[in-house]
N, C-alpha and C positions, 0 to 999 in steps of 0.2 A: 645633801643637796646644798646648792649655793644659797646664801641669804638673798631674800627678795630685794633688799636695799641695794646689793651690789650685782644683781643678776645681769645688768646691762653695762657694767663697768668692764672695760677691756683689761684682761690680766697681763701684766708685764713683769718680767723677772728683773729685780733690782740687784745689781752687783755692788755689794758693800765694800768699803775700804779701797776703792779704785780711783786713782788720781790720773785722769786722762791727760792732764798737762805734763805731769812727770813722765808718763809712759807715752812718749812721742818720738818720732824718728830722729835719730842723730846721724851725723855724717859717718858713712860706713868706714872710710879709710882712717879717720880719726879714732873711731871706736876700735878698729882692729889694732891700731898702734897702741891704744891704751892697754889692751890685753896682751900685747906683744904677739899678735896673730899675723900670719902672712897676708899680704895685700891681694894676692892673685889667686887664691884658692876658693873653691866652692865650700863654704863653711856651714856645717849642720850642727845646731845647738840642741842639747837635751839636758835636763837636770831634774833632780828630786832630792828631798832631804835624805832619803835612803834608797839607793838604787838596788839594794838587795832584797827589798820587799817584793813578793810575787805580784801584788796588786799594782805595782808601778810598771810592770811589763818590760823591764830592761833586758830580761832574758830573750824576749822577742827581738829587741833592737840589736843585741849582740849577734843573734843568729842571722839577722838581716845583713849585718856588716860582713859576716862570713860569706853570705850569698853574693854580695857585691865583690868580695875578694875572689870568688870563684868565677865570676862572669864578666867583670870589667876588664878592659885592656890595661896594660901597665900604665899607659899615658893617663887614662881616666882615673885610675886608682891614685896616681900622684897628684891629681887635681882636686881631690876631696879631702877635707879634714873634718873629723867629728870633734866637737868640744862637749865634754860631759862634766857637769858640775854636780857635786854631791857632798853631803856631810860625812860620808863614809867611803872607804875604798871598796872597789868591787871584789866580791869573794870568788867570782867566776867570770873570767874573761878569756876568750881564745885569741891569741895573738894572730894578726893578719898583716898583709902589706898595706891595708888601709890605715892611714894615720889617725890615731885617737889621742886627744889631749885630755887628761883628767885634771879637773880643777876643784878647789874647795868651793863651797857654796858662795855665790856671788851676793854681796850686800845689796839691799833693796835700792840704794841710791845709784848703784852702778848697773843694775839690770837693764835699763833702757839702752845703754851702750852695747851690752852683750846681744840683745835682740837685734839691734841695728847692725852689729858686726856680722851677724849670721845671714845667710841666704834663705835658710829654712829652719823652723823650729819643730822638733819632733816631741810629741807627748805620747809615749807608748803605754800610758796607764790603761789597765784593763778593768779597773773598778775604782771609780772616782766620781764624786759629785761635781768636781771642778775639772781640772785644777785652774787656779787663778792665772797661771802662766799663759794659758790659751788667750785670755782677754788681753793680758799685758803685751804679748807678742803681736797680736793683731793691731793693737793701738800703736805699736812701734812700726807697723807696716810690714811685718815679717810673716809670710804665709805659714800655715800649720799642716803638719802631717800627723794624723791621730786615728785611733779607733773611734767608732761612732758612739761615744758615751759622754756623759757629763756635759760640760759647757760646749763641747764640740758639736753635740746634737743641735744646739740652738744658735751658736755663733759662727760656726764654720760652714760656709756654703761650698759644696763640692765643686772643685775646679773653678771656683770663683775667688775664694779667699784661702783655700786649702784643699786638702785631699783626705776624705774620710774613708775608713776601711770598715766594712761590715763585719767580716770574720776576723777574730783575733788570732793572727798568726804572723810569723816572720816574713812569709812570702808577700803579704799585703804591704808591709812596711818597705820591703825591697822594691816592689812595683812603684810605690809612691816616691821613693827616693830617686829611682830611675826616671820617673816622669818629670820631676822638678829639675834634675840634672840635665835633662835633654832640652829644656826650654831655652829659647834665645834670650839675650839680655833685654830686648824689648818686651817679650812676654813676661819675664820676671818683674820688670818695672810696672807692668800692668797689674800684676798681683800685688805689689807693694802699694800701689795707689788704691786698689779696691779694699785691701785690708784696712787701711787707715780710714776709709769711708764707711766701714761697717757700722 
């Protein structure tokens, strides 16, 4: 049971080691130029130290990309770019018409630019007490697509600052990507604003 001393004290989760000034929105076009990314694509960012770990869920993300490849028009496929950063190369990835750019891990000082360059950040982890990248992305104004675990449970408001998926599968990620891809520029800007205010 809780201590009588603290029984009336509101419990709040404190996120350690997070610099809200550093993780703030940057100019999107400048950020894309910094990483040599196209200016006019819908960019989806995801990353992990090792994308080959089953707990990081990248198998679900790769299957979701295959679903997009099967269901989107050629024009829509050409308008999407996935940027995946990791400390290792993927051991299993199915080639599709959807463009995927693999990058090395991005230094902490450059991460705000990467979040700002992206329209959407995907955290496909299926077992994680965080990850910290969810907080970092929201602070940069970039909405989240994730399974309903870890920091996502507490910090991502469904269809307010992101899109949470109850069941861990590729179809949920596919639906979330389609949802964000279908939003108007105005609707995306509203997401950006709400993320920063979280």
